[in-house]
C-alpha positions as CSV (number, residue, x, y, z in Angstrom):
1,X,112.4,105.0,80.7
2,X,110.8,102.9,83.7
3,X,108.2,100.6,83.5
4,X,106.3,98.1,85.2
5,X,105.6,94.6,84.2
6,X,103.4,91.6,85.3
7,X,103.9,88.3,84.5
8,X,103.5,85.0,86.0
9,X,101.9,86.4,89.2
10,X,105.1,88.5,89.5
11,X,105.8,92.2,89.7
12,X,108.9,93.6,88.2
13,X,110.2,97.2,87.4
14,X,112.1,97.0,83.7
15,X,114.2,99.7,81.9
16,X,111.8,100.1,78.4
17,X,111.6,101.9,75.0
18,X,109.7,105.1,75.1
19,X,106.5,104.8,73.0
20,X,106.3,106.1,70.0
21,X,103.6,108.4,69.3
22,X,100.7,107.6,66.4
23,X,99.3,110.3,64.6
24,X,96.1,111.1,66.6
25,X,97.8,109.9,69.5
26,X,99.6,112.2,72.6
27,X,102.8,111.1,74.6
28,X,102.0,111.4,78.3
29,X,104.6,111.7,80.9
30,X,103.3,110.5,84.1
31,X,102.6,112.4,87.2
32,X,100.7,110.0,89.3
33,X,98.6,106.3,89.3
34,X,96.6,104.7,91.3
35,X,96.5,100.7,91.6
36,X,93.2,99.7,91.3
37,X,91.4,96.0,92.4
38,X,91.9,95.2,89.0
39,X,95.0,95.7,88.4
40,X,95.9,92.9,91.6
41,X,93.3,90.7,89.6
42,X,95.6,90.9,86.9
43,X,98.5,89.6,89.0
44,X,96.5,87.3,90.1
45,X,95.8,85.6,86.2
46,X,92.7,87.8,85.6
47,X,92.3,87.9,81.8
48,X,95.5,85.5,81.3
49,X,97.1,88.8,81.5
50,X,100.9,89.8,81.5
51,X,102.3,93.2,80.4
52,X,102.1,96.5,81.6
53,X,98.8,97.6,83.8
54,X,97.7,100.9,85.1
55,X,94.5,102.8,84.0
56,X,93.7,105.2,86.6
57,X,96.4,108.0,86.2
58,X,97.4,112.0,85.8
59,X,100.1,113.0,83.3
60,X,101.3,116.0,81.1
61,X,100.9,116.0,77.7
62,X,104.6,115.9,76.6
63,X,103.6,115.6,72.5
64,X,100.8,115.9,70.6
65,X,99.3,117.4,67.6
66,X,96.6,118.8,69.2
67,X,97.1,122.8,70.2
68,X,94.5,122.3,72.8
69,X,96.1,119.3,74.8
70,X,100.0,120.7,74.4
71,X,101.4,121.1,78.0
72,X,98.3,120.2,79.7
73,X,97.5,117.8,82.5
74,X,95.2,115.3,81.8
75,X,93.4,112.4,82.7
76,X,92.3,109.5,80.1
77,X,89.4,107.4,79.5
78,X,91.0,104.0,79.2
79,X,88.9,102.4,76.1
80,X,90.4,102.7,72.8
81,X,87.5,102.3,70.4
82,X,88.1,101.9,66.8
83,X,85.0,104.4,66.1
84,X,83.7,102.9,62.9
85,X,81.9,99.7,63.9
86,X,77.9,100.0,64.9
87,X,78.7,100.0,68.3
88,X,80.9,103.2,67.9
89,X,78.1,104.5,65.6
90,X,75.5,104.1,68.8
91,X,77.8,106.0,70.9
92,X,78.6,102.8,72.8
93,X,82.4,103.0,72.2
94,X,82.9,101.7,75.6
95,X,81.7,98.5,74.2
96,X,83.4,98.3,70.7
97,X,84.5,94.8,70.0
98,X,87.6,96.1,68.4
99,X,88.9,98.0,71.2
100,X,91.7,97.8,72.8
101,X,91.7,99.2,76.7
102,X,94.4,100.6,78.7
103,X,96.7,98.6,80.6
104,X,94.0,95.6,80.3
105,X,93.8,94.4,76.8
106,X,96.2,95.7,73.7
107,X,97.8,98.6,75.0
108,X,100.2,99.2,77.4
109,X,99.2,100.6,80.8
110,X,100.1,104.0,82.9
111,X,102.5,102.3,85.1
112,X,105.1,103.8,83.1
113,X,107.3,107.2,82.8
114,X,105.4,107.6,79.5
115,X,102.3,106.3,77.8
116,X,100.5,107.1,74.5
117,X,96.6,108.2,74.4
118,X,94.6,108.9,71.7
119,X,93.9,112.8,71.8
120,X,90.0,112.3,71.6
121,X,90.5,109.6,75.2
122,X,92.3,113.0,76.7
123,X,90.7,115.4,79.3
124,X,92.3,118.6,80.6
125,X,92.1,118.9,84.6
126,X,91.0,122.2,86.1
127,X,93.7,123.7,88.0
128,X,91.6,123.6,91.4
129,X,92.0,119.7,91.3
130,X,95.4,118.1,92.7
131,X,96.9,115.2,91.4
132,X,96.4,113.3,94.6
133,X,92.3,113.7,93.4
134,X,92.6,113.9,89.6
135,X,94.3,110.4,89.8
136,X,90.7,109.5,91.2
137,X,88.7,110.4,87.9
138,X,88.4,107.4,86.5
139,X,87.1,105.3,89.3
140,X,84.8,108.1,90.1
141,X,83.6,107.9,86.6
142,X,82.3,104.4,87.4
143,X,80.6,105.0,90.6
144,X,79.1,107.8,88.4
145,X,78.4,105.3,85.7
146,X,75.1,103.7,88.1
147,X,73.2,106.9,87.7
148,X,73.6,107.1,83.8
149,X,72.5,103.5,83.8
150,X,69.8,103.1,86.7
151,X,67.2,106.3,87.3
152,X,67.6,106.1,91.2
153,X,64.7,108.6,92.9
154,X,66.8,111.2,94.9
155,X,65.5,109.9,97.9
156,X,65.7,106.2,97.3
157,X,67.1,104.1,100.3
158,X,70.6,102.4,98.7
159,X,72.3,99.7,100.0
160,X,76.0,99.8,99.1
161,X,78.0,96.5,99.9
162,X,81.4,96.9,100.4
163,X,83.9,99.4,101.7
164,X,86.5,99.3,99.7
165,X,88.0,102.2,97.4
166,X,84.9,102.0,94.5
167,X,82.5,101.2,97.8
168,X,83.4,104.4,99.5
169,X,83.2,106.4,96.0
170,X,79.8,105.0,95.3
171,X,78.7,105.5,98.7
172,X,79.9,109.4,98.0
173,X,78.3,109.8,94.6
174,X,75.0,108.5,95.6
175,X,74.9,111.0,98.9
176,X,75.6,113.7,96.7
177,X,73.0,112.3,94.4
178,X,70.6,112.8,97.3
179,X,70.4,109.3,98.2
180,X,69.5,107.2,101.6
181,X,72.8,105.2,101.5
182,X,73.4,102.4,104.1
183,X,76.8,101.1,103.5
184,X,77.9,97.5,104.7
185,X,81.2,96.5,105.0
186,X,83.9,94.8,107.4
187,X,86.2,97.3,108.5
188,X,85.3,100.0,111.0
189,X,88.1,102.8,109.7
190,X,86.3,102.5,106.6
191,X,82.8,102.6,107.6
192,X,84.1,106.0,109.4
193,X,85.0,107.5,106.2
194,X,81.4,106.5,104.9
195,X,79.9,108.2,107.5
196,X,81.7,111.7,107.1
197,X,80.4,111.9,103.7
198,X,76.7,111.3,104.8
199,X,76.3,107.6,104.2
200,X,74.8,105.7,107.2
201,X,76.8,102.2,108.1
202,X,76.8,98.9,109.2
203,X,79.3,96.3,110.0
204,X,78.4,93.2,107.2
205,X,77.6,90.3,109.5
206,X,75.7,92.2,112.5
207,X,72.4,91.4,110.6
208,X,71.0,90.3,107.4
209,X,68.7,92.2,106.0
210,X,66.0,90.6,103.2
211,X,64.2,92.2,100.7
212,X,65.0,95.7,102.3
213,X,66.2,97.9,99.7
214,X,64.7,98.8,96.1
215,X,68.6,99.4,94.8
216,X,71.9,97.2,96.2
217,X,75.0,98.3,94.5
218,X,77.2,95.5,95.0
219,X,81.3,96.2,95.0
220,X,82.4,94.1,97.7
221,X,85.0,92.2,95.2
222,X,84.3,89.1,96.9
223,X,82.2,86.4,94.6
224,X,80.1,85.9,97.4
225,X,79.0,89.4,97.3
226,X,76.2,89.0,95.0
227,X,74.3,86.3,96.4
228,X,74.4,88.6,99.9
229,X,72.5,91.6,97.5
230,X,70.0,89.1,96.0
231,X,68.9,88.5,99.5
232,X,68.7,91.9,100.5
233,X,67.3,93.6,97.4
234,X,63.3,93.7,97.2
235,X,60.9,92.2,94.9
236,X,61.0,94.0,91.4
237,X,64.3,95.7,92.8
238,X,67.7,96.6,91.3
239,X,71.4,95.1,92.0
240,X,74.3,97.2,90.1
241,X,77.2,94.6,89.9
242,X,80.5,96.3,90.4
243,X,82.7,93.5,91.6
244,X,85.3,92.1,88.9
245,X,86.8,88.7,90.4
246,X,89.3,86.1,89.1
247,X,87.2,83.5,90.4
248,X,83.9,82.3,89.1
249,X,80.7,83.7,91.2
250,X,78.1,81.1,91.7
251,X,74.3,82.0,92.4
252,X,71.0,80.7,93.1
253,X,69.1,82.0,90.0
254,X,65.6,81.1,91.3
255,X,65.1,84.1,93.6
256,X,66.4,86.4,91.1
257,X,63.7,85.2,88.7
258,X,60.8,84.3,91.4
259,X,61.4,88.0,92.4
260,X,61.8,89.6,89.4
261,X,65.1,91.1,90.2
262,X,66.7,93.3,87.3
263,X,70.5,92.7,87.3
264,X,72.6,95.7,86.1
265,X,76.2,95.0,85.1
266,X,78.4,98.4,85.5
267,X,81.8,99.2,84.4
268,X,83.4,102.3,83.4
269,X,82.0,106.0,83.0
270,X,82.2,109.1,81.7
271,X,84.8,111.6,82.8
272,X,82.8,114.6,82.7
273,X,80.5,114.4,85.6
274,X,83.4,113.1,87.9
275,X,85.4,115.9,86.5
276,X,82.6,118.1,87.9
277,X,82.1,116.2,91.0
278,X,85.8,117.3,91.8
279,X,85.8,120.5,90.9
280,X,82.6,121.2,93.6
281,X,84.9,120.1,96.0
282,X,81.6,117.6,97.3
283,X,83.7,114.3,96.9
284,X,86.2,113.6,99.9
285,X,89.3,111.9,98.9
286,X,92.5,112.4,100.9
287,X,91.3,109.8,103.9
288,X,91.5,107.0,100.8
289,X,95.2,107.4,100.0
290,X,96.7,104.9,101.9
291,X,100.1,104.7,100.6
292,X,102.1,106.1,97.9
293,X,105.5,104.6,96.8
294,X,108.0,105.9,93.6
295,X,107.4,104.1,90.2
296,X,111.0,102.6,90.6
297,X,109.3,100.4,93.9
298,X,105.9,99.5,92.6
299,X,106.7,95.7,93.5
300,X,106.3,97.2,97.0
301,X,103.5,99.0,96.3
302,X,101.3,96.0,95.0
303,X,102.6,94.4,98.0
304,X,100.7,96.9,99.9
305,X,97.9,96.9,97.8
306,X,97.1,93.6,98.6
307,X,96.8,94.0,102.0
308,X,93.5,93.5,104.0
309,X,92.3,97.1,104.5
310,X,94.5,99.1,102.1
311,X,92.4,101.4,100.2
312,X,94.5,103.6,97.6
313,X,97.7,102.9,96.9
314,X,99.6,105.8,94.2
315,X,102.4,105.2,92.0
316,X,104.2,108.4,91.4
317,X,105.6,108.6,88.2
């Protein structure tokens, strides 16, 4: 089968053996996968990664022991927990210290013609959700996670920093929730997408808000984003941190302490609310797709994903 490998900061397409399905796992035939900012950071050396990336996907179940999954179109939760430890017993499987993570830690990713995942990680995709939208379930779930972590009132003013893929999804989720979203970004064409979804927007740098928001979501993908969020948040406000970057993040902690600011790290989310939002038709995704490449042209897809201003690049299996 065709598979994508990262190593030494290079992307290559190789012929690899079809993975063997273990008991309790399904064999999946890839339909469509998305190149995430995390994949780009892995290429740059994040986690010291080498291997097969990819964790945003929609696929067909080719083989399974589960009658409920056979032949179904599915998406998959990326954390493979041990389901035996204290954290798993507490329902915190995404924080299992023994977990593997699809395409990131100890489990080959979705950028291949076939992949495997535990049956318990898989979610059938409703028929009214096209592949091009289903592939967004994982990042959309990460956006929805904010509302699981932080009690944001429906009429709250929320600043979203960053107009990349995740930032635009976060803004949409918060708008649907009922918040008043002000999105800051550098690209007028991307901010136009946010405005269509109901957010108001500002070009970063036109002004510097100081202590203006009770809630700030930092999704710039930049090491400098957190410092900007600290300037914008009110005393005793909350900053949700979504950026994962390879370089160290340096910040003056004095205003965080003096103003008693709450910092919330936020990563993956539950798939159920993301699928429900996609079924509702209230999340708009078509304009978030920049380009599509066949899996065999993954190096070109990664080059496109690294270009400034690119949104989602898709790889078709």
